[in-house]
N, C-alpha and C positions, 0 to 999 in steps of 0.2 A: 363234786361241786353241786351240792343239792341244797334246796331250801331247808333251813334249819327249823325243826319243830320248836314251837314256842316253849314247850315244857323243858326243852334242853338248853335254852339260851341262858347264858349267865351275863348279866349286865354289871360291869365292874367299873369303878372310878379309875381313871388313868393315873398311873404312877410313873414318874420320870425315872427310868433306869437306863443307864448308859451301857451300851454293848461292850463286852470284853472280846474284841476281835482277835483271832489268831491268824494263822497262815492263810493267805488266799490260795484256794486250791482249784478254782474254776471261775471263769468270767467271760462275758461278752460285753465290751465297751461300746460296740456299734460305731467305731471310728473308721468306717469304710462306707462305700456306696454300692447299692445294688441289691441283689437277693440276700436274705439271711445266710450266714456262713453255713454251708452244708456239712462242714466238719463238726458243727455244734448243734444244729437244729434239724429236725425232721417234721413232718406235717401229719395231722389228722386229715381225713378227707370224707366228705359226704354229710348227710344229716345224721348226727352222731348220738345225741342224748337229749333228754328232758323235753322232747317235742319242741325244740327251738326252731326258729324260723329261718336261720341262715344255713346255707350250704358251705361247708368248709372246703376251700380250694387248696390244691397242692401246687406249690411253686409258682403261684400266679402273682406277678409283680403288683398288680393293682390292689391286692388284698394284704400283701406282706412284703415290705421292702425297707431298706435302710437308707436314710438320707438325713443330712443336717445333724449327724451325731445321734440319731434316734432310730430305733426300730419302730416302724409305723404299721400297726395292724388296723386295717381299714374295713369297715362294714359298708357295703354298697347296696343301694336299692336298684335292682336290675329290672329290665323289662320282662314281665312274666312269660311272654311267648318265647323269649330267648332261652329261658330255662326249660320250657316244655318241649320245644322243637329241637333243641340242640344247636349245632352249628359252631359251638365253642368247645374246646378240649376238656374243660372242667366239668361238663354236665354228664352225669351218669344216672340221673333220676328224672322221672317225668311227673314229680309230685306237684309241680307248679309253684315252688317256692319263689319268693321275690327278692331274697337277700343273699349276698355272699359275704364271707369273712374268712378269718384264718385262725387256726389253733396250732401253735408251734410247741414242740416238746423235745426232750433230750433222751427219750427212751432208747436203750441200747447204745447210747453215745456217752452220756454222763449220768451216773447214778451215785447216790451217797447215803450214808447212814450217820446221823447226828451232824451238827454243824449249824452255822448261821447262813441263812439265805437273805440277801438284801437286794431289793429291786427299787430303783428310782423311776417313777412313772407319772404320767399325766393322764387322767381319766377322761373318757368321753362323758357326755351327759345327755339327758333327754329320756323321755318315757320309752322304755323298751330295751335300753342298753343293759348289758350284763357282762362287764369285763371281769377277768379273774386272773390271779397269780396263784398257782397251786402245785401240789405234788401228788403222785400216785406210787404205790408199791410196785416194784418191778416184776412181781410174780404173776401179774394178770393185767388184762386190759380193763377199761372202765366197766363197772357194774359188778354186782355180787358174785356172779358166776358159780362155779363149783363150790359147794359148801366146805370142801376140804382145803380150799385156798383161803389165805388170810387177806382180807380186804383192808387197805389202809390208805387214807386220804387226808392231806393237810391243806386246808384252804387258807393261804397266807393273806389274801385279800379278795373279797367279793364286794361288788358295788352294783346296786340295781337302780336304774334311773328314776323309778317311781318313789324311791326313798332317798332323796337327793342329798341329805346331810348326814348320812350314816355310812361308816366303813365297817365291814363285817369280817370276822374270822370264824372258821368252823373246823371241827374235827369229826371225821367219820371213820370209826374203827371197824365197821362191818358187822357188828352184832346188834341185835334188836335192842333199842333203847340206849345205845351207846353214844350216839352223836351228842356233841356239846358245841357251844359257840359263845362268842361275845361280840360286842360292837362298841364303837367309839363315835361320838357325835362330832362332826367337823363341818363348819359352815362352808358351803360351796367348795368341796374338796377338789373339784375338777378345774378350778381356776389356775392352779399352780402344780408344779411337780412336787411329789412327796415321796418319802422313803417308806416302803412297806417291807417288814422283815419278820422272820421267825428264827428263834433259837431252839434247836432240838437237842435235848440232852437224853441220857439214858433213863431218867426218871421223870421228865416233864418236858413240855413244849410251851415256850413263851412267845407271844405275839406283840408286835410293836408297830406304832404309827409315828414316824419322825422321832424315834427313840423313846416314845412313851409306851410303856408296857400296859396293855389294857385287857389282856386275857391270858390265862395259863391253864394248861391241861396236865394233871398230875397222875402218874402211874399208881400212886397210893390210893387214888379214888376209883380205880378200875377193878372190877371183879377179877379174882385170881384166874390166870390163864387167858385173859381177854386183852392184854396189852398187845396191840398190833404194830407197834413202832420199833421193831427190831430187825426189819428187813429194809434193803435199800429202796430209796425213792428216786423218781426222776421228775424233772420240772416241766410245767406246762404254762403257757401264756396264751390267752384267747380272748376274743371279743364275741360273745354270744348276743343274739337278738331274740327277744321274746322268751318263750319257754315257760316252764312251770312256775318259776319265780320271777324272772325278768319280764315276763309278759302278763303279770297279774292285772295290770291296768292298761293293757294294750300296747301298741307300738305307734309312736308319733312319726308319720311318714316324712315330715319336714326336716328331720334332724340329720338326714344323710347327705353326703357320706359322713360317717362318724369315725373318729380316729382315737386309738389307744396308743399312746406314745411311751416307749420305754427307753430311758437314757442308758441304763446299764443293768446287768444282772451279775451278782457276785456271790460266791459261796466260799465261806471261811471255815477252817477248823476253829473250834472254840478253845480258849485257854483253859 
């Protein structure tokens, strides 16, 4: 989940393409109340990536819970001294950060190779928010790591509050110059729920906003031996604050608490 280099961004006109859904193989409909289902979700914890301002908490109800048929990922502006001095179980750093949030994932619980991922969600908005729906290869944690490992990331949806009418999709296959991306212009996308989806085939990956295909990544365009999308991926849902991309124009302190609402997450086999 990294800022896309301008040289690698592809701006494409949306084309209406209706998904060919197959068998539903995994889902969370969030038709319960309380903490996210531990049989389906685990947590990242701490200050994880991109110099973001939030501390990701583990199993903290205030930052991630299910109510009203939605998963609520909530970014909260905390009292700085509370984070510096501790006194609450989620604090493990004295960096003085002011925000908490959550990143949920399915690592070691559910992983898949090819298929359609479909997420119906309502975005937060305001300068500094950076919600994302994405996947990572199961052979490594976030980051390039050992050069012998194959890095693979699919950003199904990224939204940054300082670019309020754009939805972004990005691909990061882990080799220099390999990142690609696209975007679609949507007026005030945070006002309603929308469906964000990706269809992952053996030879391409297609990205959709409300069933409009707006970006594709093709194996035929990748240098020989550089196709990274042959290993299983796991899902991530997070609400970041600030950071390299989300914080380019600062953080508006008046927008908190900020909520990222997810109605459902579904993974299908493709026909």
